[in-house]
C-alpha positions as CSV (number, residue, x, y, z in Angstrom):
1,X,30.5,-34.3,-0.3
2,X,31.3,-37.9,-0.2
3,X,27.5,-38.7,1.1
4,X,25.7,-37.6,-1.9
5,X,28.3,-36.7,-5.3
6,X,28.0,-39.7,-7.8
7,X,32.0,-39.2,-8.5
8,X,33.3,-40.3,-5.1
9,X,30.2,-43.0,-4.7
10,X,33.2,-45.4,-3.4
11,X,33.7,-42.6,-0.8
12,X,30.5,-42.7,0.2
13,X,30.0,-46.7,1.4
14,X,29.1,-46.2,4.9
15,X,28.4,-42.8,5.6
16,X,25.2,-41.5,6.7
17,X,22.8,-40.6,3.8
18,X,21.9,-36.4,4.4
19,X,19.0,-34.9,4.9
20,X,17.9,-33.0,1.4
21,X,15.7,-30.3,1.6
22,X,12.7,-30.8,-1.0
23,X,11.9,-29.4,-4.5
24,X,8.9,-27.2,-4.2
25,X,8.7,-26.2,-8.0
26,X,10.4,-26.8,-11.2
27,X,10.2,-25.6,-15.1
28,X,12.3,-26.1,-18.0
29,X,14.5,-23.2,-17.0
30,X,14.3,-23.5,-13.1
31,X,14.2,-25.6,-10.2
32,X,13.4,-24.4,-6.6
33,X,13.8,-26.6,-3.1
34,X,12.6,-25.0,0.1
35,X,12.2,-26.3,3.8
36,X,13.7,-26.0,7.1
37,X,17.5,-26.3,8.0
38,X,18.1,-28.6,11.4
39,X,17.5,-25.3,13.5
40,X,14.1,-24.7,12.0
41,X,15.4,-21.9,9.5
42,X,14.1,-21.9,6.4
43,X,16.3,-22.4,3.3
44,X,15.0,-21.2,-0.1
45,X,17.1,-22.4,-3.2
46,X,16.7,-21.1,-6.8
47,X,18.7,-22.5,-9.7
48,X,17.9,-20.6,-13.1
49,X,19.4,-21.2,-16.5
50,X,19.6,-19.2,-19.8
51,X,20.0,-19.5,-23.5
52,X,23.9,-19.8,-24.1
53,X,24.4,-16.5,-26.7
54,X,27.5,-16.8,-28.6
55,X,27.9,-13.4,-29.6
56,X,28.0,-12.4,-26.0
57,X,31.6,-14.6,-25.5
58,X,35.0,-14.4,-26.7
59,X,34.9,-18.4,-27.9
60,X,38.5,-20.0,-28.5
61,X,38.5,-22.8,-31.0
62,X,41.3,-25.1,-32.0
63,X,40.3,-26.7,-35.4
64,X,36.7,-26.8,-34.9
65,X,37.0,-27.8,-31.0
66,X,35.8,-25.0,-28.5
67,X,38.9,-24.8,-25.8
68,X,37.8,-22.2,-24.2
69,X,34.8,-19.2,-23.4
70,X,36.0,-15.8,-22.5
71,X,39.4,-16.9,-22.1
72,X,38.9,-19.4,-19.5
73,X,38.6,-23.3,-19.2
74,X,34.1,-24.2,-18.8
75,X,33.0,-27.3,-17.5
76,X,29.6,-29.0,-18.4
77,X,27.9,-29.8,-21.5
78,X,29.8,-31.6,-24.8
79,X,33.4,-30.6,-24.1
80,X,34.9,-29.3,-27.1
81,X,31.2,-27.9,-28.5
82,X,29.6,-25.1,-27.8
83,X,27.2,-25.0,-24.8
84,X,23.5,-24.1,-25.7
85,X,22.4,-23.3,-21.9
86,X,24.2,-21.3,-19.1
87,X,23.3,-21.1,-15.4
88,X,22.0,-17.4,-15.1
89,X,21.6,-17.2,-11.4
90,X,21.7,-19.2,-8.1
91,X,19.6,-17.4,-5.3
92,X,19.8,-18.7,-1.9
93,X,17.9,-16.7,1.0
94,X,18.0,-18.5,4.7
95,X,15.5,-17.2,6.9
96,X,15.0,-13.6,6.0
97,X,18.9,-13.1,4.9
98,X,19.8,-13.4,1.3
99,X,23.0,-14.7,0.6
100,X,25.1,-13.7,-2.1
101,X,26.2,-16.2,-4.9
102,X,29.0,-14.6,-6.8
103,X,28.7,-15.1,-10.6
104,X,32.2,-16.5,-10.8
105,X,30.6,-19.7,-9.3
106,X,28.4,-20.4,-12.1
107,X,29.5,-18.0,-14.7
108,X,31.7,-20.8,-16.3
109,X,29.1,-23.9,-15.8
110,X,27.2,-24.4,-18.5
111,X,24.5,-26.9,-19.9
112,X,23.2,-27.8,-16.5
113,X,20.2,-30.3,-16.4
114,X,17.6,-30.7,-13.8
115,X,16.3,-34.0,-14.8
116,X,17.2,-37.1,-16.8
117,X,15.0,-39.8,-18.7
118,X,15.4,-43.3,-16.7
119,X,13.2,-46.4,-17.9
120,X,10.4,-43.9,-19.0
121,X,10.3,-41.9,-15.9
122,X,11.6,-38.2,-14.9
123,X,14.5,-38.3,-12.1
124,X,16.5,-35.5,-11.0
125,X,19.6,-36.0,-8.4
126,X,19.8,-32.5,-8.5
127,X,19.4,-31.5,-4.0
128,X,20.2,-29.3,-1.2
129,X,21.8,-31.3,1.4
130,X,22.2,-30.3,5.0
131,X,25.5,-31.4,7.1
132,X,25.2,-34.0,8.9
133,X,27.2,-32.2,11.7
134,X,24.0,-30.0,13.3
135,X,26.1,-27.3,14.7
136,X,28.3,-26.8,11.2
137,X,25.1,-24.6,9.6
138,X,26.4,-25.8,6.6
139,X,24.5,-26.6,3.2
140,X,25.3,-28.2,-0.1
141,X,23.4,-27.3,-3.4
142,X,24.1,-30.1,-5.8
143,X,23.2,-30.5,-10.1
144,X,24.2,-33.5,-11.7
145,X,24.3,-33.9,-15.1
146,X,24.7,-37.5,-16.6
147,X,25.3,-37.0,-20.3
148,X,28.5,-36.2,-22.2
149,X,30.3,-38.0,-19.5
150,X,28.8,-37.0,-16.3
151,X,29.4,-33.7,-14.9
152,X,28.5,-32.4,-10.9
153,X,28.8,-29.1,-9.8
154,X,28.3,-28.3,-5.7
155,X,28.2,-25.1,-4.1
156,X,29.0,-25.2,0.0
157,X,27.0,-22.4,2.1
158,X,28.3,-22.0,5.6
159,X,27.1,-20.0,8.4
160,X,25.1,-17.8,6.0
161,X,28.0,-17.4,3.6
162,X,29.0,-18.7,0.2
163,X,32.2,-20.9,0.8
164,X,33.1,-22.5,-2.2
165,X,32.3,-24.5,-5.2
166,X,33.3,-28.3,-6.3
167,X,33.1,-29.1,-9.4
168,X,33.5,-32.5,-11.5
169,X,33.7,-33.9,-14.6
170,X,34.0,-36.7,-17.3
171,X,33.6,-39.5,-14.0
172,X,31.1,-41.2,-16.4
173,X,33.5,-41.4,-19.3
174,X,34.1,-45.0,-21.4
């Protein structure tokens, strides 16, 4: 993961750039990636966002700072403030197989961003990366939010199964 994550830029020096599956569609509330893996099998990943509805959650505040959502820590967005958006779903299809991504893998991740503005141009660093080890059958779904101190969400898929997630945040703080 050091090959693509911004938080590990110092570790990525000298590592090979991983091949990325291209973005094929995007909108205000979704981003879709589609392309073949190293064996030629089609990978499709769709990430959808939704509106955060505070009435559907238990919010724990200390003074005016949001500390927990549904009795759990939360990641992304502007920590201490109520999020505006959620990750509603992460759908992964490899060949003819749908890989279930459990809601616990994204239910505490808030205010994802599909793009950012850089010198007047819309950019994204979100991607689906294929492992450098062609026999590993591993790929990484990566989202970067450079706002509010920075947050990265990465889901790891190996052998057509959700393996784990990696969350990093606050690495762009002053």
